[in-house]
Each structure stands twice: as C-alpha cells, then as structure tokens.
N, CA, C and O atoms as a MOPAC input file, in Angstrom:
PM7 MOZYME 1SCF
protein

 N     30.54800 1   -64.23900 1   -50.27300 1
 C     31.90100 1   -64.68800 1   -50.52900 1
 C     32.51700 1   -63.87500 1   -51.65700 1
 O     31.83800 1   -63.40800 1   -52.57100 1
 N     33.83700 1   -63.72700 1   -51.55200 1
 C     34.58000 1   -63.05400 1   -52.60800 1
 C     35.22200 1   -64.08000 1   -53.52500 1
 O     35.63900 1   -65.15300 1   -53.08800 1
 N     35.29400 1   -63.73600 1   -54.79800 1
 C     35.90000 1   -64.60900 1   -55.79800 1
 C     36.79500 1   -63.76600 1   -56.69600 1
 O     36.44200 1   -62.65200 1   -57.08300 1
 N     37.95400 1   -64.31600 1   -57.01700 1
 C     38.81100 1   -63.70500 1   -58.01300 1
 C     38.58500 1   -64.47600 1   -59.30500 1
 O     38.80400 1   -65.68500 1   -59.37100 1
 N     38.14400 1   -63.75900 1   -60.32400 1
 C     37.76700 1   -64.39000 1   -61.58500 1
 C     38.74600 1   -63.94800 1   -62.67300 1
 O     39.02100 1   -62.75900 1   -62.83400 1
 N     39.26200 1   -64.91900 1   -63.41000 1
 C     40.06000 1   -64.61900 1   -64.59000 1
 C     39.27900 1   -65.06600 1   -65.80600 1
 O     38.93200 1   -66.23900 1   -65.93800 1
 N     39.00500 1   -64.12800 1   -66.68900 1
 C     38.39700 1   -64.43800 1   -67.98000 1
 C     39.54000 1   -64.48400 1   -68.98800 1
 O     40.23000 1   -63.48700 1   -69.19800 1
 N     39.73400 1   -65.62500 1   -69.60100 1
 C     40.84000 1   -65.82200 1   -70.53500 1
 C     40.30400 1   -65.73400 1   -71.96000 1
 O     39.46200 1   -66.53400 1   -72.37000 1
 N     40.80100 1   -64.75700 1   -72.70400 1
 C     40.34200 1   -64.52200 1   -74.07000 1
 C     41.28900 1   -65.11100 1   -75.10800 1
 O     40.99800 1   -65.04900 1   -76.30200 1
 N     42.41600 1   -65.68200 1   -74.68600 1
 C     43.39600 1   -66.21300 1   -75.64000 1
 C     42.76000 1   -67.35300 1   -76.42900 1
 O     42.13700 1   -68.25000 1   -75.86100 1
 N     42.92500 1   -67.30000 1   -77.72700 1
 C     42.33200 1   -68.32100 1   -78.58900 1
 C     40.85400 1   -68.09500 1   -78.84600 1
 O     40.19300 1   -68.93500 1   -79.45600 1
 N     40.32900 1   -66.97000 1   -78.38700 1
 C     38.90700 1   -66.65500 1   -78.56000 1
 C     38.76000 1   -65.47900 1   -79.52500 1
 O     39.73100 1   -64.78500 1   -79.82700 1
 N     37.55200 1   -65.26700 1   -79.99700 1
 C     37.25300 1   -64.14800 1   -80.89000 1
 C     37.03100 1   -62.89700 1   -80.04600 1
 O     35.91800 1   -62.63400 1   -79.59000 1
 N     38.09500 1   -62.13300 1   -79.84300 1
 C     38.01900 1   -60.95900 1   -78.96100 1
 C     37.03800 1   -59.91200 1   -79.47700 1
 O     36.36300 1   -59.25600 1   -78.68400 1
 N     36.95100 1   -59.75100 1   -80.78300 1
 C     35.99600 1   -58.77800 1   -81.32200 1
 C     34.57500 1   -59.17400 1   -80.95500 1
 O     33.76600 1   -58.31500 1   -80.60500 1
 N     34.26000 1   -60.46600 1   -81.02900 1
 C     32.91800 1   -60.93200 1   -80.68000 1
 C     32.65600 1   -60.75700 1   -79.18000 1
 O     31.53800 1   -60.43300 1   -78.78000 1
 N     33.67100 1   -60.96700 1   -78.36300 1
 C     33.53500 1   -60.76500 1   -76.91900 1
 C     33.16000 1   -59.31000 1   -76.64200 1
 O     32.20800 1   -59.03700 1   -75.91100 1
 N     33.90300 1   -58.39100 1   -77.22300 1
 C     33.65200 1   -56.97300 1   -76.96100 1
 C     32.35700 1   -56.49000 1   -77.61000 1
 O     31.71800 1   -55.57300 1   -77.09700 1
 N     31.96400 1   -57.09300 1   -78.72700 1
 C     30.65500 1   -56.75900 1   -79.30900 1
 C     29.52600 1   -57.14600 1   -78.34800 1
 O     28.61400 1   -56.36000 1   -78.09200 1
 N     29.60500 1   -58.37200 1   -77.82100 1
 C     28.56900 1   -58.83200 1   -76.88700 1
 C     28.54100 1   -57.95000 1   -75.64700 1
 O     27.47100 1   -57.56500 1   -75.17500 1
 N     29.72700 1   -57.62800 1   -75.11600 1
 C     29.79800 1   -56.76700 1   -73.93500 1
 C     29.19700 1   -55.40000 1   -74.24000 1
 O     28.44000 1   -54.86100 1   -73.43200 1
 N     29.52600 1   -54.84000 1   -75.39400 1
 C     28.98400 1   -53.53000 1   -75.79200 1
 C     27.47200 1   -53.59000 1   -75.91700 1
 O     26.77100 1   -52.69700 1   -75.44100 1
 N     26.96300 1   -54.64600 1   -76.55800 1
 C     25.53900 1   -54.73700 1   -76.86600 1
 C     24.68100 1   -55.23500 1   -75.70300 1
 O     23.52100 1   -54.84300 1   -75.57600 1
 N     25.25100 1   -56.10400 1   -74.84800 1
 C     24.42900 1   -56.74200 1   -73.81200 1
 C     24.95000 1   -56.55100 1   -72.39400 1
 O     24.29700 1   -56.97500 1   -71.44000 1
 N     26.11000 1   -55.92400 1   -72.23700 1
 C     26.67300 1   -55.73000 1   -70.90400 1
 C     27.32800 1   -57.00700 1   -70.39500 1
 O     27.65500 1   -57.90200 1   -71.17400 1
 N     27.51700 1   -57.08200 1   -69.08100 1
 C     28.20700 1   -58.22700 1   -68.47700 1
 C     27.38100 1   -59.50700 1   -68.47600 1
 O     27.93400 1   -60.59800 1   -68.34400 1
 N     26.07700 1   -59.38900 1   -68.62000 1
 C     25.17600 1   -60.55300 1   -68.61700 1
 C     25.25600 1   -61.32700 1   -67.30000 1
 O     25.13500 1   -62.55200 1   -67.28400 1
 N     25.45600 1   -60.61900 1   -66.21900 1
 C     25.55200 1   -61.26400 1   -64.91800 1
 C     24.24600 1   -61.10000 1   -64.14600 1
 O     23.50700 1   -60.14100 1   -64.36900 1
 N     23.96400 1   -62.02800 1   -63.24700 1
 C     22.80300 1   -61.84800 1   -62.37200 1
 C     22.97200 1   -60.58200 1   -61.52800 1
 O     24.09300 1   -60.24000 1   -61.15000 1
 N     21.88500 1   -59.89200 1   -61.23300 1
 C     21.95300 1   -58.64500 1   -60.46800 1
 C     22.61300 1   -58.82600 1   -59.10300 1
 O     23.29000 1   -57.91700 1   -58.62100 1
 N     22.42700 1   -59.97200 1   -58.48400 1
 C     22.97100 1   -60.19600 1   -57.14300 1
 C     24.47600 1   -60.48000 1   -57.14900 1
 O     25.09000 1   -60.54000 1   -56.08300 1
 N     25.07300 1   -60.65400 1   -58.31400 1
 C     26.51800 1   -60.83700 1   -58.42000 1
 C     27.14600 1   -59.44800 1   -58.52000 1
 O     26.89400 1   -58.71400 1   -59.47600 1
 N     27.96100 1   -59.09300 1   -57.53100 1
 C     28.53800 1   -57.75200 1   -57.45400 1
 C     29.97500 1   -57.78300 1   -57.97100 1
 O     30.80100 1   -58.56100 1   -57.49300 1
 N     30.25900 1   -56.93800 1   -58.94300 1
 C     31.62500 1   -56.78100 1   -59.44900 1
 C     32.23300 1   -55.57900 1   -58.73000 1
 O     31.80000 1   -54.44300 1   -58.92600 1
 N     33.25100 1   -55.84200 1   -57.88800 1
 C     33.88900 1   -54.76000 1   -57.12500 1
 C     34.93000 1   -54.02900 1   -57.96400 1
 O     35.00400 1   -52.80100 1   -57.93800 1
 N     35.72100 1   -54.77500 1   -58.69500 1
 C     36.76900 1   -54.18600 1   -59.53000 1
 C     37.01400 1   -55.10600 1   -60.71800 1
 O     36.78800 1   -56.31300 1   -60.64100 1
 N     37.47600 1   -54.52500 1   -61.80700 1
 C     37.92200 1   -55.34200 1   -62.93300 1
 C     39.10200 1   -54.65500 1   -63.60100 1
 O     39.20500 1   -53.42900 1   -63.63300 1
 N     39.98500 1   -55.48300 1   -64.13000 1
 C     41.18100 1   -55.01000 1   -64.80400 1
 C     41.34600 1   -55.81800 1   -66.07400 1
 O     40.98800 1   -56.99600 1   -66.11600 1
 N     41.88300 1   -55.19700 1   -67.10500 1
 C     42.15100 1   -55.90300 1   -68.36200 1
 C     43.66200 1   -55.91500 1   -68.58400 1
 O     44.32700 1   -54.89900 1   -68.38400 1
 N     44.19900 1   -57.04800 1   -68.99200 1
 C     45.63500 1   -57.14500 1   -69.29200 1
 C     45.97700 1   -56.19500 1   -70.43600 1
 O     45.14400 1   -55.92600 1   -71.30200 1
 N     47.19700 1   -55.69700 1   -70.43000 1
 C     47.62100 1   -54.73100 1   -71.44700 1
 C     47.47000 1   -55.27600 1   -72.86000 1
 O     47.18800 1   -54.51800 1   -73.78800 1
 N     47.65500 1   -56.58800 1   -73.03600 1
 C     47.52300 1   -57.17000 1   -74.36800 1
 C     46.08800 1   -57.62200 1   -74.67200 1
 O     45.83100 1   -58.24300 1   -75.70300 1
 N     45.17000 1   -57.30900 1   -73.77400 1
 C     43.74200 1   -57.62600 1   -73.91000 1
 C     43.47500 1   -59.13700 1   -73.97500 1
 O     42.45600 1   -59.56700 1   -74.51500 1
 N     44.39300 1   -59.93300 1   -73.42600 1
 C     44.23100 1   -61.38600 1   -73.47300 1
 C     43.39200 1   -61.93000 1   -72.32000 1
 O     42.83500 1   -63.02400 1   -72.40700 1
 N     43.30800 1   -61.15600 1   -71.24100 1
 C     42.57900 1   -61.61200 1   -70.06200 1
 C     41.96500 1   -60.43400 1   -69.33700 1
 O     42.42200 1   -59.29500 1   -69.43900 1
 N     40.91100 1   -60.74800 1   -68.59900 1
 C     40.28300 1   -59.77700 1   -67.71400 1
 C     40.27400 1   -60.39100 1   -66.32300 1
 O     39.99200 1   -61.57800 1   -66.16000 1
 N     40.58400 1   -59.57700 1   -65.32200 1
 C     40.62600 1   -60.02300 1   -63.93200 1
 C     39.56600 1   -59.25000 1   -63.15500 1
 O     39.48400 1   -58.02600 1   -63.25600 1
 N     38.75900 1   -59.96600 1   -62.38300 1
 C     37.66400 1   -59.33100 1   -61.66200 1
 C     37.63100 1   -59.80300 1   -60.22000 1
 O     37.93800 1   -60.95900 1   -59.92700 1
 N     37.25700 1   -58.90600 1   -59.32500 1
 C     36.94600 1   -59.26100 1   -57.95600 1
 C     35.43600 1   -59.15900 1   -57.83800 1
 O     34.87100 1   -58.07300 1   -57.96800 1
 N     34.78000 1   -60.28800 1   -57.59300 1
 C     33.32400 1   -60.31700 1   -57.53200 1
 C     32.87800 1   -60.88300 1   -56.18400 1
 O     33.63500 1   -61.56600 1   -55.49500 1
 N     31.63800 1   -60.58100 1   -55.83100 1
 C     31.06200 1   -61.05700 1   -54.57400 1
 C     29.70100 1   -61.67500 1   -54.85300 1
 O     28.89800 1   -61.13700 1   -55.61400 1
 N     29.46300 1   -62.81200 1   -54.22400 1
 C     28.17200 1   -63.48700 1   -54.36700 1
 C     27.92400 1   -64.32000 1   -53.12100 1
 O     28.84100 1   -64.94000 1   -52.58300 1
 N     26.67700 1   -64.33000 1   -52.66600 1
 C     26.28800 1   -65.16700 1   -51.53000 1
 C     26.04000 1   -66.60300 1   -51.95900 1
 O     26.01200 1   -67.51400 1   -51.13100 1
 N     25.86100 1   -66.79900 1   -53.26100 1
 C     25.50500 1   -68.10900 1   -53.79500 1
 C     26.37400 1   -68.38800 1   -55.01700 1
 O     26.34200 1   -67.63300 1   -55.98800 1
 N     27.14100 1   -69.45800 1   -54.97300 1
 C     28.06200 1   -69.77200 1   -56.07300 1
 C     27.32200 1   -70.02400 1   -57.38600 1
 O     27.91100 1   -69.87300 1   -58.45700 1
 N     26.06300 1   -70.39900 1   -57.32700 1
 C     25.32700 1   -70.62500 1   -58.56800 1
 C     25.14800 1   -69.33600 1   -59.36700 1
 O     24.89900 1   -69.38900 1   -60.57100 1
 N     25.26900 1   -68.18600 1   -58.71700 1
 C     25.23500 1   -66.91800 1   -59.46100 1
 C     26.41100 1   -66.85000 1   -60.43200 1
 O     26.26200 1   -66.39700 1   -61.56700 1
 N     27.57300 1   -67.29900 1   -59.98300 1
 C     28.73800 1   -67.33700 1   -60.86500 1
 C     28.52800 1   -68.33300 1   -61.98600 1
 O     28.89300 1   -68.06300 1   -63.13000 1
 N     27.95500 1   -69.46300 1   -61.68200 1
 C     27.71400 1   -70.47800 1   -62.70500 1
 C     26.74400 1   -69.96500 1   -63.76500 1
 O     26.92700 1   -70.23300 1   -64.95200 1
 N     25.71200 1   -69.23000 1   -63.34400 1
 C     24.76200 1   -68.66400 1   -64.31800 1
 C     25.45200 1   -67.63500 1   -65.20500 1
 O     25.15400 1   -67.54400 1   -66.39600 1
 N     26.36400 1   -66.86700 1   -64.63900 1
 C     27.10600 1   -65.86900 1   -65.40500 1
 C     28.03700 1   -66.54900 1   -66.41200 1
 O     28.10300 1   -66.13800 1   -67.57000 1
 N     28.75100 1   -67.58000 1   -65.97600 1
 C     29.67800 1   -68.29900 1   -66.85700 1
 C     28.94200 1   -68.88900 1   -68.05700 1
 O     29.46100 1   -68.86300 1   -69.17300 1
 N     27.76400 1   -69.40800 1   -67.84300 1
 C     26.98800 1   -70.00900 1   -68.94100 1
 C     26.74400 1   -68.99400 1   -70.05900 1
 O     26.73000 1   -69.36000 1   -71.23400 1
 N     26.55300 1   -67.73100 1   -69.70300 1
 C     26.28900 1   -66.68200 1   -70.70200 1
 C     27.49800 1   -66.42000 1   -71.60700 1
 O     27.34300 1   -65.90900 1   -72.71600 1
 N     28.70000 1   -66.76800 1   -71.13700 1
 C     29.92800 1   -66.44900 1   -71.85700 1
 C     30.74000 1   -67.66800 1   -72.26200 1
 O     31.75300 1   -67.52400 1   -72.94700 1
 N     30.33200 1   -68.84700 1   -71.86400 1
 C     31.14000 1   -70.05600 1   -72.05800 1
 C     31.46800 1   -70.33900 1   -73.52100 1
 O     32.45000 1   -71.02500 1   -73.80500 1
 N     30.67600 1   -69.83200 1   -74.44500 1
 C     30.96500 1   -70.05100 1   -75.86100 1
 C     32.11900 1   -69.18200 1   -76.35800 1
 O     32.66700 1   -69.44100 1   -77.43000 1
 N     32.49600 1   -68.15100 1   -75.59000 1
 C     33.52800 1   -67.21500 1   -76.04000 1
 C     34.72400 1   -67.08900 1   -75.09900 1
 O     35.80100 1   -66.68200 1   -75.53300 1
 N     34.55700 1   -67.42900 1   -73.82600 1
 C     35.54900 1   -67.11500 1   -72.80200 1
 C     35.81700 1   -68.33500 1   -71.92900 1
 O     34.89900 1   -69.09300 1   -71.61300 1
 N     37.07600 1   -68.52300 1   -71.54200 1
 C     37.44500 1   -69.52500 1   -70.54100 1
 C     37.52800 1   -68.82200 1   -69.18200 1
 O     38.08600 1   -67.72900 1   -69.08000 1
 N     36.97600 1   -69.44500 1   -68.14600 1
 C     36.95400 1   -68.85300 1   -66.81600 1
 C     37.79100 1   -69.65000 1   -65.83300 1
 O     37.84300 1   -70.87800 1   -65.89400 1
 N     38.44500 1   -68.93600 1   -64.92600 1
 C     39.01400 1   -69.53000 1   -63.72100 1
 C     38.44100 1   -68.74000 1   -62.55700 1
 O     38.52800 1   -67.51200 1   -62.53500 1
 N     37.85600 1   -69.43500 1   -61.58800 1
 C     37.20400 1   -68.78700 1   -60.44900 1
 C     37.82000 1   -69.33700 1   -59.16800 1
 O     37.81800 1   -70.54400 1   -58.92200 1
 N     38.35000 1   -68.41500 1   -58.35300 1
 C     39.02100 1   -68.79500 1   -57.11900 1
 C     38.35800 1   -68.08100 1   -55.94400 1
 O     38.32300 1   -66.85100 1   -55.91300 1
 N     37.83200 1   -68.83500 1   -54.97600 1
 C     37.30800 1   -68.17700 1   -53.76800 1
 C     38.46500 1   -67.53800 1   -52.99700 1
 O     39.52000 1   -68.15300 1   -52.84300 1
 N     38.27500 1   -66.31300 1   -52.51400 1
 C     39.32500 1   -65.60300 1   -51.78900 1
 C     38.74700 1   -64.95100 1   -50.54200 1
 O     37.53300 1   -64.80400 1   -50.40100 1
 N     39.64500 1   -64.56400 1   -49.64000 1
 C     39.28000 1   -63.81400 1   -48.44000 1
 C     40.26800 1   -62.67400 1   -48.29000 1
 O     41.40500 1   -62.76600 1   -48.75300 1
 N     39.84400 1   -61.61300 1   -47.65100 1
 C     40.76700 1   -60.50700 1   -47.39500 1
 C     41.77100 1   -60.94300 1   -46.33500 1
 O     41.51500 1   -61.87300 1   -45.56900 1
 N     42.90200 1   -60.27300 1   -46.29700 1
 C     43.90600 1   -60.57300 1   -45.27800 1
 C     43.33300 1   -60.39400 1   -43.88000 1
 O     43.56700 1   -61.21900 1   -42.99600 1
 N     42.58600 1   -59.31900 1   -43.68300 1
 C     42.00700 1   -59.05200 1   -42.35600 1
 C     41.03500 1   -60.15700 1   -41.95400 1
 O     41.03800 1   -60.59000 1   -40.80300 1
 N     40.20900 1   -60.61400 1   -42.88300 1
 C     39.27800 1   -61.70400 1   -42.57800 1
 C     40.02600 1   -62.98500 1   -42.23200 1
 O     39.61600 1   -63.72200 1   -41.33500 1
 N     41.11200 1   -63.25000 1   -42.93100 1
 C     41.88300 1   -64.46500 1   -42.66100 1
 C     42.57500 1   -64.38900 1   -41.30200 1
 O     42.59900 1   -65.37400 1   -40.56400 1
 N     43.13000 1   -63.24100 1   -40.97200 1
 C     43.76700 1   -63.06000 1   -39.65700 1
 C     42.73300 1   -63.28100 1   -38.56000 1
 O     43.01400 1   -63.96400 1   -37.57500 1
 N     41.55900 1   -62.71900 1   -38.71600 1
 C     40.49000 1   -62.90300 1   -37.72200 1
 C     40.08500 1   -64.36700 1   -37.61300 1
 O     39.91000 1   -64.88100 1   -36.50900 1
 N     39.93500 1   -65.04300 1   -38.75200 1
 C     39.52000 1   -66.44400 1   -38.74500 1
 C     40.56700 1   -67.33200 1   -38.06900 1
 O     40.21900 1   -68.32800 1   -37.43400 1
 N     41.82800 1   -66.97900 1   -38.20000 1
 C     42.91000 1   -67.78200 1   -37.63600 1
 C     43.38700 1   -67.32200 1   -36.27300 1
 O     44.27700 1   -67.94100 1   -35.68800 1
 N     42.81200 1   -66.24900 1   -35.76000 1
 C     43.32400 1   -65.63400 1   -34.52000 1
 C     43.41100 1   -66.60000 1   -33.35600 1
 O     44.34100 1   -66.49700 1   -32.55500 1
 N     42.49900 1   -67.51800 1   -33.23000 1
 C     42.54500 1   -68.47100 1   -32.12600 1
 C     43.54800 1   -69.57600 1   -32.33600 1
 O     43.78000 1   -70.37100 1   -31.42600 1
 N     44.15300 1   -69.65300 1   -33.51000 1
 C     45.07900 1   -70.73800 1   -33.83700 1
 C     46.52300 1   -70.26000 1   -33.98200 1
 O     47.41900 1   -71.05800 1   -34.25700 1
 N     46.74500 1   -68.97400 1   -33.79900 1
 C     48.10900 1   -68.43300 1   -33.99200 1
 C     48.82700 1   -68.24800 1   -32.67300 1
 O     49.97500 1   -67.80600 1   -32.65200 1

C-alpha cells in the first residue's frame, strides 16, 4: 500500500530533528520504502510518499520520532489503480 505522510515540525525542535536524522538516518524499518520526499520551503513540514505491505511498519517508524515530530498518514492509490478498481462501476 501507498501512504502519503506529512511530518509536521511546527512547534518542535527542528535542530534536534535534523541532528537525529544526520546521526541516525530515517530510523525506518527496512521494509518501509520511501519513494519520494519533499521539505516545505520554510522547513516546517516534510512530505513523503512511502510504501509498506504492513501498516505496523509505519507505526514502528512513528514511534522512533514521536517525541519530536507530529505525523499525519493517509493511505493513497494512484489514479490508474483507482480507475482500474472502479472500472466495473463506471
């Protein structure tokens, strides 16, 4: 499954976030695939497209950062996948 993840850094210690990232990396399970990531121009948020077969992989990743970052995780599908899934109903 694909997930759109927003990491919200507003109200957080951004220097500590980037120190941890520099020193320890993303701290994500190996099976969690990050396809793309973008950072807002004001460095207040990071947006990621990730893939995981098991939602608990995302939960394990969030636990590593929950002391510094607020997360919003939304399951998503590509347009082509959605068209295919709905093809018999259109």
